C-alpha positions in Angstrom: -61.1 -15.9 70.4 -61.6 -19.6 70.8 -59.5 -19.5 74.1 -61.9 -17.1 76.0 -64.2 -19.6 77.4 -62.1 -20.2 80.4 -62.8 -16.7 81.3 -66.6 -16.4 80.6 -69.2 -17.2 83.1 -71.5 -19.9 82.1 -75.0 -19.1 80.4 -74.4 -15.7 79.3 -74.8 -14.4 75.8 -71.5 -13.2 74.3 -71.3 -10.7 71.5 -67.7 -10.8 69.6 -66.6 -7.3 68.5 -63.2 -7.2 66.9 -61.2 -8.5 69.7 -63.6 -7.7 72.5 -65.9 -10.3 74.2 -69.2 -8.3 75.4 -71.6 -9.7 77.7 -74.4 -8.2 79.9 -74.7 -9.3 83.7 -77.2 -8.7 86.3 -76.2 -5.9 88.7 -76.2 -8.5 91.6 -73.8 -10.7 89.7 -71.3 -8.1 88.6 -69.1 -8.2 91.7 -68.7 -12.0 91.7 -67.9 -12.0 88.1 -65.5 -9.3 88.3 -63.6 -10.9 91.1 -63.5 -14.0 89.3 -61.7 -12.4 86.1 -59.4 -10.6 88.5 -58.6 -14.1 90.3 -57.9 -15.5 86.7 -55.1 -12.8 86.5 -56.7 -10.6 84.2 -55.9 -7.1 84.8 -58.9 -4.4 85.5 -58.0 -1.8 82.6 -61.2 0.4 82.9 -64.4 1.0 84.4 -66.5 3.5 82.6 -70.3 4.4 82.3 -72.5 6.2 79.8 -75.9 7.9 80.1 -78.4 6.0 77.8 -81.6 7.2 79.5 -83.0 9.0 76.4 -82.4 5.7 74.2 -82.6 2.9 76.5 -84.1 4.2 79.6 -81.0 4.0 82.1 -77.2 4.1 82.6 -74.6 1.5 81.6 -71.2 0.5 83.2 -68.5 -1.5 81.6 -65.7 -3.3 83.1 -62.9 -3.8 80.8 -60.5 -6.8 81.6 -57.4 -7.6 79.3 -56.1 -11.0 78.5 -52.3 -10.5 78.3 -50.5 -12.0 75.2 -53.8 -12.6 73.5 -54.9 -9.0 72.9 -58.5 -9.7 73.8 -60.6 -8.0 76.1 -63.4 -9.5 78.3 -65.9 -6.7 79.0 -69.0 -7.6 81.1 -71.4 -4.6 81.4 -74.5 -3.8 83.6 -77.6 -1.7 83.1 -78.9 0.5 85.8 -82.8 1.1 85.1 -84.9 2.8 87.8 -81.9 3.1 89.9 -78.7 5.1 90.3 -76.8 2.5 92.8 -74.4 -0.3 91.8 -72.3 -2.7 94.0 -68.8 -1.3 94.5 -65.7 -3.6 93.8 -63.4 -1.4 95.7 -63.5 -3.4 99.1 -62.1 -6.5 97.4 -60.5 -5.0 94.2 -58.6 -1.9 95.1 -57.8 -0.8 91.4 -61.5 -0.1 91.0 -61.5 2.9 93.4 -61.0 5.7 91.3 -63.0 4.5 88.5 -66.0 4.1 90.9 -65.3 7.6 92.4 -65.3 9.3 89.0 -68.6 7.4 87.9 -70.1 8.7 91.1 -68.8 12.2 90.5 -69.5 12.8 87.1 -72.7 10.5 86.4 -74.2 10.6 89.7 -74.2 6.7 90.2 -73.4 5.6 93.8 -71.2 2.6 94.3 -72.7 0.9 97.4 -69.8 -0.3 99.7 -67.2 2.1 98.6 -65.2 3.3 101.5 -64.4 6.8 100.3 -66.9 8.9 98.0 -65.4 12.1 98.3 -65.5 13.9 94.9 -62.6 13.2 92.4 -61.2 15.8 89.9 -64.2 18.4 90.4 -63.6 20.5 93.3 -65.7 21.6 96.4 -67.0 24.7 94.7 -68.9 22.3 92.1 -72.6 21.7 93.2 -73.3 18.1 94.6 -76.2 17.4 92.4 -74.7 18.4 88.8 -73.2 15.6 87.0 -71.5 16.8 83.6 -71.1 13.5 82.0 -74.9 13.0 82.0 -76.3 13.8 78.4 -78.9 16.5 79.8 -75.9 18.6 81.1 -75.2 21.3 78.6 -71.3 21.8 78.0 -71.7 25.5 78.0 -73.8 25.4 81.1 -72.5 27.9 84.0 -73.2 26.2 87.4 -73.5 28.2 90.7 -70.4 27.8 92.7 -70.7 26.2 96.2 -68.2 27.2 99.1 -67.7 23.8 100.8 -64.4 22.6 102.1 -62.5 19.4 100.8 -62.1 17.1 103.9 -58.5 15.9 104.1 -57.6 13.0 106.0 -56.5 13.8 109.4 -53.8 12.2 111.7 -54.1 13.1 115.3 -51.1 12.9 118.1 -48.8 14.9 120.0 -46.2 16.6 117.6 -48.2 15.8 114.5 -48.5 18.8 112.2 -49.7 19.5 108.4 -47.7 20.9 105.7 -49.7 22.3 102.7 -47.8 22.3 99.3 -49.3 23.8 96.0 -51.5 23.9 94.1 -49.0 26.4 92.6 -45.4 25.2 92.5 -42.2 26.7 91.0 -41.2 26.9 87.3 -43.7 25.3 84.8 -45.0 22.3 86.9 -48.6 21.7 86.6 -50.8 22.5 89.5 -51.6 20.0 92.2 -51.9 20.3 96.1 -50.2 17.8 98.5 -51.1 17.5 102.1 -48.4 16.1 104.4 -49.0 15.0 107.9 -45.6 14.9 109.6 -43.8 14.2 112.8 -40.6 16.2 112.6 -39.5 15.8 109.0 -40.8 12.2 108.7 -44.0 11.9 106.4 -46.8 10.1 108.4 -49.6 10.8 105.6 -49.5 12.1 102.2 -52.6 13.0 100.5 -52.8 14.4 96.7 -55.6 16.7 95.8 -55.8 17.1 92.0 -58.3 18.4 89.3 -56.9 21.9 89.0 -56.4 21.4 85.3 -59.7 19.7 84.5 -60.7 20.8 80.9 -63.9 18.8 80.5 -62.3 16.7 77.9 -64.8 13.8 78.0 -67.7 16.2 77.5 -65.9 17.9 74.6 -65.5 14.6 72.9 -69.2 14.3 72.8 -69.8 17.4 70.6 -66.5 17.8 68.5 -66.1 16.5 64.8 -64.0 13.4 64.4 -60.9 15.4 63.4 -61.3 17.7 66.4 -61.8 14.7 68.6 -58.4 13.6 67.2 -56.8 17.1 67.9 -58.3 16.8 71.4 -56.7 13.6 72.2 -53.4 15.1 71.4 -54.1 17.6 74.1 -55.1 15.2 77.1 -51.4 15.1 78.2 -49.3 17.3 75.9 -45.9 15.3 76.5 -47.7 12.2 75.5 -49.3 13.7 72.4 -48.3 10.9 70.0 -49.2 8.0 72.2 -52.7 9.3 73.2 -53.6 10.3 69.5 -52.4 6.7 68.6 -54.7 4.9 71.2 -57.6 7.1 69.9 -56.9 6.4 66.3 -56.7 2.6 66.9 -60.0 2.5 68.5 -61.6 4.5 65.8 -59.9 2.4 63.1 -61.4 -0.8 64.9 -65.1 0.8 64.7 -64.6 1.7 61.0 -62.7 -1.4 59.9 -59.9 0.6 58.6 -56.5 -1.2 58.2 -53.5 1.3 58.1 -50.8 0.4 55.6 -47.7 -1.8 57.0 -45.3 1.1 56.6 -47.6 3.5 58.6 -47.6 0.9 61.5 -43.6 0.8 61.4 -43.7 4.6 61.4 -46.1 4.7 64.4 -43.4 2.6 66.3 -40.6 4.8 65.3 -42.6 8.2 66.6 -44.0 6.3 69.4 -40.4 5.4 70.8 -38.9 8.8 70.0 -41.6 10.1 72.4 -40.6 7.6 75.0 -36.9 8.4 74.3 -37.2 12.1 74.9 -39.4 11.7 78.0 -37.6 9.1 79.7 -34.0 10.8 79.0 -35.6 14.1 80.3 -36.9 12.2 83.5 -33.3 10.6 84.1 -31.9 13.9 84.3 -34.4 15.6 86.0 -34.1 12.9 88.9 -30.5 13.5 89.0 -31.0 17.2 89.2 -33.3 16.7 92.1 -30.4 15.3 94.1 -28.0 18.1 93.4 -26.2 16.2 90.7 -26.2 19.1 88.3 -23.9 17.3 85.7 -26.4 14.6 85.1 -29.5 16.8 85.0 -27.9 19.3 82.4 -26.7 16.2 80.2 -30.3 14.9 80.5 -31.8 18.0 79.2 -29.3 18.5 76.5 -30.0 14.9 75.3 -33.7 15.7 75.4 -33.6 18.7 73.4 -31.5 16.8 70.8 -34.6 14.4 70.4 -37.2 17.1 70.4 -35.2 18.8 67.6 -35.3 15.4 65.7 -38.9 15.4 66.2 -39.4 18.8 64.8 -37.0 17.9 61.9 -39.2 14.9 60.8 -42.7 16.2 61.8 -42.4 20.0 62.4 -43.8 19.2 65.9 -41.6 18.9 68.8 -44.2 17.1 70.7 -45.2 14.9 67.4 -48.6 16.5 66.9 -50.7 16.2 63.8 -48.9 12.9 62.8 -51.4 10.4 63.6 -54.6 10.3 61.3 -57.3 7.7 61.0 -55.9 5.1 58.7 -52.0 5.9 59.2 -49.7 8.8 59.7 -49.2 12.1 57.6 -45.4 12.3 58.0 -43.2 10.0 56.2 -39.6 9.3 57.0 -37.5 9.5 53.5 -34.4 7.6 52.7 -31.8 10.5 53.6 -33.7 11.1 56.6 -33.4 7.4 57.8 -29.8 7.5 57.5 -29.6 10.7 59.5 -31.8 9.7 62.3 -29.8 6.4 62.7 -26.4 8.3 62.9 -28.2 10.8 65.6 -29.4 8.0 67.6 -25.9 6.3 67.7 -24.5 9.5 68.9 -27.3 10.0 71.5 -26.7 6.3 72.7 -23.1 7.0 73.1 -23.4 10.1 75.1 -26.1 8.6 77.1 -24.0 5.6 78.1 -21.1 7.8 79.2 -23.5 10.1 81.5 -24.8 6.9 83.1 -21.3 5.6 83.6 -20.7 8.8 85.5 -23.9 8.7 87.3 -23.6 5.2 88.6 -20.2 6.1 89.9 -21.5 8.7 92.1 -21.9 7.7 95.6 -23.8 10.6 96.7 -26.3 10.2 94.0 -26.8 6.5 94.6 -27.3 7.3 98.5 -30.3 9.6 97.5 -32.0 7.2 95.1 -31.5 3.7 96.8 -33.9 2.9 99.5 -36.2 6.2 98.9 -39.8 6.1 97.9 -40.2 2.4 98.2 -43.4 0.8 96.6 -44.3 -2.5 97.8 -45.2 -5.0 95.2 -48.4 -5.9 96.8 -49.4 -2.3 96.8 -48.5 -2.1 93.3 -50.4 -4.8 92.4 -53.6 -3.9 94.4 -53.7 -0.5 92.9 -53.3 -1.7 89.2 -49.9 0.1 88.9 -48.7 0.7 85.4 -45.7 1.7 83.4 -42.4 2.5 85.2 -44.0 2.0 88.7 -45.1 -1.3 87.7 -42.1 -2.5 86.2 -39.8 -1.2 89.0 -41.4 -3.9 91.2 -41.2 -6.6 88.5 -44.6 -6.6 87.3 -44.6 -7.5 83.5 -47.1 -5.1 82.3 -46.2 -3.5 79.0 -49.0 -3.1 76.3 -46.4 -3.3 73.6 -45.9 -7.0 74.7 -49.2 -8.0 76.4 -51.5 -6.3 73.8 -49.2 -5.9 71.0 -50.1 -3.1 68.1 -48.6 -1.2 65.4 -45.5 -3.3 64.3 -44.2 -4.2 67.7 -44.7 -8.0 67.1 -43.4 -7.9 63.8 -40.2 -6.3 65.1 -39.8 -8.9 67.6 -40.3 -6.8 70.6 -41.1 -9.3 73.5 -39.0 -8.1 76.5 -40.3 -6.2 79.5 -37.5 -4.2 81.3 -38.0 -4.6 85.0 -36.1 -4.0 88.3 -37.1 -5.6 91.8 -36.8 -3.1 94.6 -39.3 -0.7 94.0 -37.6 2.6 95.1 -36.4 5.6 93.1 -33.3 3.9 92.0 -35.2 1.1 90.4 -37.6 3.7 88.5 -34.3 5.2 87.5 -33.0 2.1 86.2 -36.2 1.2 84.3 -35.9 4.2 82.3 -32.3 3.7 81.7 -33.1 0.2 80.3 -36.1 1.4 78.3 -34.0 4.0 76.5 -31.6 1.3 75.2 -34.6 -0.7 74.2 -36.3 2.2 72.4 -33.1 3.1 70.5 -32.6 -0.8 69.2 -36.4 -0.7 68.4 -36.0 2.5 66.2 -32.9 1.2 64.5 -34.5 -2.2 63.8 -37.6 -0.5 62.4 -35.6 1.9 60.2 -33.8 -1.2 58.8 -37.1 -3.2 58.1 -39.3 -0.1 57.1 -41.3 -1.5 54.2 -42.0 0.5 51.3 -45.7 1.7 50.4 -48.2 4.2 51.4 -48.4 5.8 54.7 -52.2 6.1 55.1 -55.3 4.3 54.0 -57.6 6.8 52.3 -61.0 7.3 53.7 -63.9 9.3 52.8 -67.1 9.5 54.9 -66.0 6.5 57.3 -68.9 4.6 58.4 -68.7 3.1 61.8 -70.4 0.0 63.1 -73.5 0.7 64.9 -74.1 -0.1 68.7 -70.5 -1.1 68.7 -67.5 -0.3 71.0 -63.8 -0.6 70.8 -60.6 -0.3 72.9 -57.5 1.3 71.7 -54.5 0.6 73.9 -50.9 2.0 73.7 -47.9 1.6 75.9 -47.2 5.5 76.5 -43.8 6.4 78.1 -45.7 6.7 81.6 -47.6 3.4 81.2 -50.6 1.8 79.4 -53.1 4.4 77.6 -56.7 3.3 77.0 -59.3 4.8 74.7 -62.9 3.1 75.1 -65.1 4.3 72.3 -68.8 3.3 71.9 -71.2 4.1 68.9 -75.0 4.6 69.0 -77.7 2.8 66.8 -77.0 5.5 64.0 -73.3 4.8 64.0 -72.3 8.0 65.5 -69.6 8.0 68.2 -71.5 8.4 71.7 -68.8 8.1 74.3 -64.9 8.5 74.4 -63.5 7.5 77.6 -59.7 8.0 77.7 -57.5 6.8 80.6 -54.1 8.1 81.2 -51.8 5.7 83.4 -51.4 8.8 85.8 -55.1 8.0 86.9 -54.3 4.7 88.4 -50.6 5.8 89.4 -51.4 9.0 91.5 -52.6 7.1 94.4 -49.3 5.1 94.6 -47.6 8.5 95.4 -49.6 8.7 98.5 -48.6 5.1 99.6 -44.9 5.5 99.1 -44.5 8.9 101.0 -44.8 7.7 104.5 -41.7 6.7 106.3 -39.7 9.2 104.0 -38.7 12.5 104.9 -40.3 15.8 103.5 -37.0 16.8 101.5 -37.2 13.5 99.7 -40.7 14.1 98.4 -39.6 16.1 95.4 -37.4 13.2 94.4 -40.2 10.7 94.8 -42.7 12.6 92.9 -40.1 13.1 90.0 -39.5 9.3 90.0 -43.0 8.8 89.2 -43.6 11.9 87.2 -47.3 11.6 86.6 -49.4 13.8 84.5 -51.8 16.3 86.1 -53.4 17.1 83.0 -53.9 13.4 82.1 -55.3 12.7 85.4 -57.7 15.7 85.3 -58.8 15.5 81.9 
């Protein structure tokens, strides 16, 4: 932590908690300090709040910035006492936009200067003066529905008309509403309205037992069950000073990369099938199913649930299974390479992918893009490298796969590169898998009092954050998860214009964001 002075304002009292530098600033200074941290190339990972009126007479808002390659977080915070207003960062730091809207919607705190305070996640039938993340809101309360109308953005002009799509879609796609303003087939404006699968997860984290909190983290976004539970476990382990055994850290890498493999290969196939390239779509589905069956064989769960536990993992991989897994991965890699060779030779496929849904690097940077979307415009953002965890650094993982053009094809190519990287990582981890126990036994775990922690994991969609705090008794008082979809959904609206409506399913699939992970 000796290298952090460059990032800290002068004359502040800094508290060091594990890898977090925490300090209080005045409400009037937070904007200047946050902008200064961003100017030093620190990414804004999270803004979240807590209701501390009962214990400390007000609200608290934390601003989490990460220092890449140092695995350190700079966290200034403000207290709101006798006020519910705070200065908005959004006019100068757009990545703060949805974080501040969420605080406004769920805590009733108003970011002064924010350009768009329409409710986020909660719908127009939710009363405007009821704030569910305040401590005095009963999670079982039934609120009286209102009958307001959501105000979509409007485009006026001759020949402009609107196309409403969703929230119910074909197949098993999660619900979400898209409002297109178009001239002919060209998209002029695209706005997504989400929140249809809001489950009250953050409120549930307040009342569940520790084991049930862990199980809930697996349900935040079902196709990222392992990565979400890993981020949760890492945050809890920091609070309880629990160190998992080395074998568990290697196993966490293996399972995390299997999750990435299954979803990337599935997405690659789905992108191809959305262009009518049925061969690629069916082969992608076949290989994804092979990996899901491997998951079930290893853990009895196709989605890798109930593997992570506080202090390690519950499922080991024994010698015979190591050999079989290595063999299966070689076969998958061979088949995958052949499929991609055919795909790259299809002119009709490439014509649909190249130049479609272009995300500009400046927009990606301003919005705080994560995962595939960021890597497809050469933004070096990968928590496995920038904030190494588990055994990634020991395995020598230090390459972030990128592309330059920011279109559907670039996102397609990033996934292809990451498939090969994941297979190599798993094979390397299997070779170097150390002997020993797979978890550290814990009984009646005691957490640090008045502390906080940040669990960070590179899920297959991008960076997953779990921000957890404890109270004066050492009990968990706040769990704030952030799925990468929360920051990436606004990008879909940015890349839609100038494309035609029939290309939207392809653009949407190239991001493949989680509705559930966004809505919590």
